N, C-alpha and C positions, 0 to 999 in steps of 0.2 A: 635505628629507631628502636625504642624500648617497647616492652610488652604493654605497658600502660598507654603509650602513644598509639599503638596499634589498636588497642581496645577503644580509645577515644575516636579514632578514625572510623572504625567499623560502626560504632554507635552513631556517628554523624551520617554515615551512608544509610543506615537503617532508618533514620528519622527524616532525612532530607527529602527523599523521593515521595514518601506518603504525604508529608506536609505540603510539598509543592503541588501534588495532585489535589489535595484538599483545598488549597488556595486557588486552584484553577490555572496554575502556571506549569511550564514544562519541568520535567525532572532535572534536566541539565541545569536550569536556572537554580533549582534547589541545591544541587551539588556546589555550584559556584558560590552561592550565598553561605553555605556551610563552610566552605574553604575560607571565605573572607573572614568569617567570625573566628575560626580557629587559627588563622595565619598570623604572621608577624606584624601585619598592618591592620589587623582587626581588633575586636574587643577582647577575645579570649587570649590571644597570643600564646597558645599552647605549643605552637610549632615555630621553630626558628627558620630563617631563610635557607640555611643548609638542610634542615629537615624537609622543607618544601621541595628543594631541588632533588633530594634523594627519592622522595615519594613520586615526583614527576618522572624521574628517570625510570623508576620501576614500572610505573603505570603506563608508560608509552607502549608497552607490549599490548595494552588494551586496544590501541589504535591499530596495531598490526593485526590483531584478531578481527577488528571491525572491517578492515580491508579484505581479509580472507573471506568473511561472510558476505561482503558486497560482491566479491568475485563469484561466490557460490550462487548468488541470485541472478547473475548476468548470463543466462543461457543464450546461446546464439540465436535461437528462434525468437526469443523475447526482444533481444536487441534489434533484430532485423525488422520486426513488426513496428517498433517505435523509432526506427532510425531517423525519420524526418524530424520529429519533435526533439529527439535527444541531440542529434548531431547538427541539426539546423538551428533551432531555437536556442538550445543550450550553448552552442559555440558562440552565437551572436551575443548572448547575454554575458557570458564570461569575458569575451574579448572586448566588447564595447565598454562594459563597466570597468574592467581592469585598466583600459587605456585612458578613460575619462578620469578615474581616480589618480592614475599616475600623472596625468597632465596637471591636475589640481595640486598634487604634491610638489611637482617641479616648479610650477608658476607661483604658488603662494607660500610654500614652505622653503623652497630653495634647495631641495635635495637633488642628488644625481638621479638620472632617469632610470638607472638599473635597479637600485633599491626601491625606487618609487613604483616601478612596474611590478616588482615582486610583491610589494605590499598591496598594490592595487589589485593584483590577481588574487591574493589571499583574502582581501576584504570583499571581493566579488562573489565569493562562495557563501551560500546561505547555510543555515542549520537544517540538515536533513531531518534529524530527530525532532527538532522544534517545530519546523514548518509542517511536516506531515501530521504531527500530533494536533496542531491547531486546526488544520484542514479537516482532519477526521472528527475532532470534537464538534466542529461546526457543521458536520454532514456535507462537506464540500469536496471530499476526496474523489467521489464518483462523478462529479460534474466535469464539464469539459475544461474549465480553468483549473480544476483540481488535478486532472490528468496531465495538463500541460505543465503545471507546477512540479508534479512528480518527475516528468521527463527532464526538466531543467535541473532538478536536484540530482537526478541520476547522472547527468553529464558532469555536474560539479564534482560529484564523488570520483568520477573518472579523471577529471582534470586535476584533482588534487595530487594524484599519484605522480605524474611527470613533474609537477611543481616541487614536490618533496625531493624527487631524484635530482632535479636541476638546480637546487638551491646553491650548491657550491660554485656552480658556473656563474650565477649572478654575483656571488662574492668576488670571484676572480675578475669579472668585468668591472665591478664597482671600484675595485682597487687599482684598476688600469694596469693589471699585470698581464703580460702576454707570454706565458710559458710555451715552449714548443709542444706541439700536439703529441700526446703520448699514445702512439699507435698500439703499443703492447697492452697498456691498460684498457684501451678501447676494445681491442681484440678479446682480452680476458672477459670483460663485461658482456660483450655480445655473445661470446662462446658460452658463458655461464647461463645466460638467459635461454639460449637454444638448448643447452643441456637440461635445464630445469623443465622446459616445455616438452622435450622428447621423453625424459624420464617420467614426468608427470602423466603424459599422455598414454604411455604404454605400461608403466609399472605401478603407479600409485593405486589405481583401482584394483589391480590384481593383488597387491599387498594388503589392501583393506579387506578384500574378499577372504584372504587367508586368516586375518585376525577375526573377522566376523564368524568364521566357521568354529572358532573356539567357544562362541556363545558366552564370552565373559565380557560384561558391559564395561568394566573398568579397563580392560585391554583396549577396547574400541575408543574409549575416551583418551587413553594414553597415546594411542596411534594417531588420533586426530590432532592432539597438541604437538606430538612429535613431528607430524607433517609440517605444521606451521613453523615450529622452532628450527627444524632441520633446514628448511629452505631459507629461513631468515639468516641462519649462521652461514650458509653457503653464499648468499648474496652479500652479506657484510664482509666476508673474507676477501672478496674482490672489489670492495669499495662501492657496492651498489646499495640502493635503499632497501631496508628490510621490509618496508611497506610495499614496495613494488614486488618483491618476491612473494609476499603473502597474497597479494592480489592475483598474481599469475597462478599461484597454487590453487586458489579458490576457483578461478575461471576454468582451470583445467579439470576440476572435479565437478563443474556445474552440471554436466550430463551424467555424472556417476549415479549408480543405483543406491549409493550410500550417502547421497547428498543430504537428505533430510536427517539422517542419523548424525552425520558430522555437524550439521547446524545445531541440532538439539544438544549435542555434547559440548560444543564450544560456546554457545550463546550465554550460559551462566557465567563462564570465566570472562567473556568479552564484556558483559553487562557490569560485572563487579569491577573489573579493571578500568573500564571507561568511567565508572562512577568515581573511582579513586583519582583518575586522571583529571576530571573536571574539578574535583575537590582540590587537588594540588594546584590547578590553574587559579582557583579562587584564592588559595593561600598566597600565590605569587602576585595577585593584583595589588598594586600599590595605591591604596586609597588616599595616601598623602598627596599623590599627583592630582586627584580630583579636588582636594582642598586647596592645593597650591596653585593649580592652573585650571580652575573650573571653566573659564571662558573657552580655552583651547579644546578641552575634552567635550564639552557640550556642543560647541560649534562643529567639531569633527564628527560627532554622532549624528547631528542634524544633516550634515553634508552627506554622510554615508547613506542614511535612510532616504533622503530626497533623491540623490543620484540613482540609487538602485530602483526606487519606486518609479521614477520617470521612465527609465529605460525598460523596466519590466512592463509598465503600462503600455508604452508604445509598441513593444514587441507583441503583447497580448492583443492589441487592436489590429496589428498586422496579421495575426493569426485568425482574425475574424471574430474575436470576442466583443460583446457589447461593453459599454462603458463600465457598468457595475462589476461584472465578472473580471474584466481586465484590472480594475482597481483592487479587487480582492486578491487577485494573483500577485499584484505588485506589493501590497501590504504584507501578505503572508510570507514573501521571500525577501523582504526589505532588510532583514537583520544580517549581521555577520554570523558565521557558523562555527561549529566545533573544529572544522578543519582549519579555520583561521588561527585558532590557538595552536594547532599542530604546526602549521606553517610558520607562525611567528616564533615558536620555540626552535624549530629547525633553522629558520633564517638567522636567529640570534646565535645559535651554535655554529653556523657556517660563516658567520661574520658579515652577512648581508645587511642585517639591521643592528642598530645599537641597542643596548639594554634598556635605556629610557624610552626610546621610540617604540620598542616592542611592548613595554609595559603600558604605555599610553594607548596603543592600538588595542591591547587586550581589554583595557577598561572600556574603550569605545565599543568593542564588539559586545561586551556584557550589557552595557546600557542599551544598545540597539536591540538585543534580545528582549530585554525588559519592556521595551516600547512596543513590540509587535502586538501583543494582546490588546493593548490600549488603542492602537491604531485601528485594529479590526473592530473593536467595540464601538469606537467613534464612527467608523464607516457605517456600521449597522444602524446606529442612532440617527445619524444625519440622513441616511438613505431613506429611512422610514418617515421622517418628518414631512417631506413634501407630499407623501401619499395620504396624509391624514385627512385632507379635504377632498380626496378623489375616491372613486369606487375601488374596492379591493379586488375586483375581478373584471375581466373583459365584458364588453357588451355582447350578449349572447343572442343567437338567432331565434326567430319566432317559429316554433315547430309544433306540430300536432301529430301524434302517432309515430313518434321517433324513438330512437334508442339513446339513452344517456350512458356514455362510457366515462367512468370515473377512474382516472389514471391512464396516461397515454404513453407508457413505456413499451417495452418489447411485447408484453402480453396484450395490452389494449390496442396497439397498432395492428396486430394480426386480425383481431376482431373487426376493426374499422375497415381494413382492406377488403374483407369478405363482404361486409355490409355495403360498401361503396360499389363493389362489382355487381351486387344484386339490386342496386338502386334503392336501398333502405336508408332513409335519412337518419342521421345521428348527430349528437352534440358531444364532443370529446373534451374533457376537462383535465388539466394537470396543474399541480401547484408550483411547478418550476417554470419560471419565465424563460430560462435558458433552453429548457426542453421544448417549450412551445415554439420559440424562435427557430430552434434547430430543425424540428420536423416540418415547419413551414417552408424551409429552404428546399425540402425534397418533395414539395407539392402536397403535403398532408395538411389538413385543416384541424387545428386544435385551439382551445381557448384557455387563457390563464384563469385559474380559480381553484380554491380549496374546496373540494367536493365533500369534505367533512363538516362544512358550515351550512346551516339551514338556508341562509339568504342566497347562497350560490346555487343550491339545488332548486330553490324556488325560481331563481332567475333562469335556470336551465329548463323550466317548465316540466319538472319531473312528474307533476300531477297528470300531464297529458301524454306521458311516455308509454310506449308499449312494453318496454323492458328497461331494466337498470343493470348495466354490466359493472361489477365491482372489481377493478383491476389495480387498486392502489397498492404500492409496494410496502408502505409503512403499516404494520399490523394495527397499531392503535388508531391511526387515522382511518384505516379500513373499517374497523369496528364502529367508530363514531358515525361514519357515513351509512353503514348498514342499519344502525339504530335509528337514525333520522328517517331513512326511507321506510323502514318497517313501521315507525310510529306515525309519520305524517302521510305516507303514500302506501297504505297496506295493499292496495289493489295492483300496485306495480310489481311484477315478479323480479326477483334479484337473481342474477347469474354471477356467482362469485369466484374469484381466484383466491385460494388459500395458500399461504406460505408453507405450512407444514400441518401436521396432525393437530397440534394444540390450537392453531388458528382455525382449523376446520371444526374442532369441538366448540369453540366460541361462536362461530357462525351458526352451527346447528342449534346452539342455545337460543339464538334469535329466531329460529325457524327457517333459516336459509338452507334449503335442501339441495338446490341446483348449484353445486360447487365442484371445483376441480383443484386438486393440489398441483402446484405449478410445475413440478418436475416429475410427477408420477407417470403421466402418459409418455413423456419423452424418454424416460428411463426404461419403460416397458418396450417401447419401439426399438430402442437400442439393443435391449436384451434379445428381442426377436431376430434382429440382424446378426447378433453374436451367435445365436443358435444355428442360424443358417450357415454362418461361416465355420462352425464346428462340425458341419456335415449332417445336421438334422434336416429332415424334409420340411417343406414349407407348411404342410398340414400339421406336423408335430410341433413346429415352432409356434404357429398361430394358436393351436389348441393349448399348449403349455402356458403361453402368455395370457390367454383369455381365462384359463383356470385360475391363474394367480390373481388376475385383476378382479374377477368375481369374488374370490375368497377374501382379498384385501378390502374391497369396498364393503362386503358384508361384515367383515371384522370391524371396520371403521365405525359403522353404525351400531354394532353390538358393544364395542368398547366405549362408545360415547356415554352409555348409561353408567359406566364405571370410571369416568374420567377423573373423578376426585379421589378414587381409591387406588393408590399406587401399588399396594400389595396385590390386589386382585388383577390389576393390569399386568403385573409381572407374571402372575400365574397364567393369565390368559395368553400371554406371549408364548409361554412354553407349550401350552396345550394347542395353541394355534399352529405352531410349527409342526407338531405331530399330525394335526389334521391336514395340513398342506402336504406333508409327505404321503399321507394315505391317499389324498386326491390324485397326486402325481402317479402313485402306483396303480390306482384304478384306471387312470388315463393310459398308462402303458399297456395294461391288459386289454383295454378297449381298442387301442391302436393295433395291437397284435391281431385281434379278431378281424378288424377292418382289413388289415394287410392280407390276412389269410383268405378273406372273402374275395378281395380283388384278384388275388392270385388264382383262385378257383374259377372266377369269371373269365379271366384272360386265357385259360387253358382251352384247347379245342375240345368240343363235345364228341364223345365216341358213341357209335351205334353198333348193332350186331354186324353190320356189313363193313364197318371200319370207321374212319374219321369222316365226319360231315364236312363238305367243302365250305370254306368261309365265304 
C-alpha cells in the first residue's frame, strides 16, 4: 500500500464514523459504506482486490485486540451473576438460530450440512457494537429486555471464539476427509493453552507491575500490546487461533489491578484497526452480486431477519417479557454481526465456504444491519398508533390526603414501602410500562403515567395530596414535574431526589428546599463504616461524618448563590476544603478533651483516708 492510499484510508476513517453518527446509524455501517465507495466494486475504485485483501489481513489484528478487551471485561463475578441469562438464553439463541438457518441452507440451497451449519452459526451472531448502540440511543439498555439483549450478545462474543478455532474442522468434515487423529498436535495445543493460562495467571500481572514502576506511559502501552502479540504468536506457532489466545490473555488479566490501564492503552489501537477491518470488509463487498442476483440476496436478508426475530421474540416471551419488549429485543438483535464478517473470512480461508458464497453472505449481513434502525423505528410508529384513541396513562385511584410518588425506581420504592407500613395512602407513578408490570409481580402497586405531564398529575389528584415525592430518574423530566407542581399546586410540599449538585441547584431555583442527593447519605454511611473498620471509635466516626454532612449541606446552600460563577465556585472549593480541615482539627481537640474527661471520671476518687469504696 502506498502512502497516498494510506492517507485516503485514514481520511475515510476520520469521516465515516462522524457522518454515520450524524445520520443516526452505527459507526460500523459508516465504515462499511466507506469501504464500498473506495473498493474495487464501488464508485471510487481507489483500491484493487489485492489491496483490499492486504488491508483486511493487516486489520484482522483489530479483531484480536477486540477479543482481548472482551476477555478483560469478563470478570468471574460478573459472569457468575449473569450466568443464567448468558449461558441459558444465549446458548438457546445461537443453537436454535444456527440449526434453523443450516436446515434452510440444506433444504433450499442444497449445500452440505457442515458448511451450512458453520454459516448458520456465523449468521446467528448479532452485532454487539451495533445492537448496544441502538439500545443505548433509545434508552433501552437499562430495561429488562435491554439487559437480556446484552446477555445474549455477551454469549455470542464467547461463542465466536470456538467457532473461529474450529473452522478448519468444518472444512475437513465438508471435504469428507478423515485423516488419522493427530494426538501430538492435540497435545501441543492443549499444553500451550495450559502454559498460557499458568504463565498468565502467575507472571503477567507481576511483569506489568514491574513495567508500571517505571512510570513511563509508553512502556505500559508497549507492554500491553506485547502481551497480546506475544500470546498470539505462541498460539499461532502451534496451529491455534490467535483470537482464542487473545481472549484467554484478556480473561486472565480481568482481575488484574492494571486492567483499566490496559484497556485504556489498547482501546485506541483496537478502535482504529477495527475501523480499518470493517472498511476492508466494505471494499470486499461485491455489489455486482446485488445487481446480478437481487432476488437471492434480498430473500436471504429477509429470511435471516425473520428467523432471528421470531426465535428471539419467542425466547424473550419465555423469559417473561411482554409482547412489546420481546419484539424490541428481537428487532434489536435481528441483524448479522461483525463476527459474521470475521467468521466468513476465516471460513473462506479454511476452505469451509466458497468465495462467492462468502461474498453473498457478507452483503446479506450488511443489508440486515441497515434494516435494524428501520425495523425499530417502524415498531415505535405502529406501537403508538393504537394508543392514539386511548388514555396515555392508567386509571388512577380516588384519594384524598395521600402522597404522590413520581418515579417508582429504587428510590421511590423505598419511600412507598415505609408509607405502606405506616398505613399512609399513596399513588405511585412511573413512565415505564415494563417497570410498572415488574413491580406488580412483587406485590407493589404502581400506575403507568408520565408525571411530567399536567393531565397525569391532575388525574393523580395532586391538588388533594399531602405531599409530592419527586423521585424521577431523568433530570429534565424531574424538573418539568417540579415546575408543574410548583405552578399548579403551590400548597403541596415537594420532597425531591436530586441526581447531583447541579440538579439540586435547579431544584433550589424553583424553591424546592426539601431535597436529598441520591448518593450523598449512602456514601456518608459507608464512610462511617469505613472509619469503624479503620479502628476509630463509634463516637469519632459519627462525629466526623456529621461534621462533614453539616459542612457540605451548608456549603451547598451557600454555593447555590454562586452557581453561575465558575471562578468563584472554584475559589470556594479551595477555601471550603481548608475550612473542613479546620473543623476536623477542632473536632480532634474536642474529642481529646472528652476522652480526658471520661478517663478522669472512670478513675477511683481518693480521700485522706485512702480510696473510697466503689
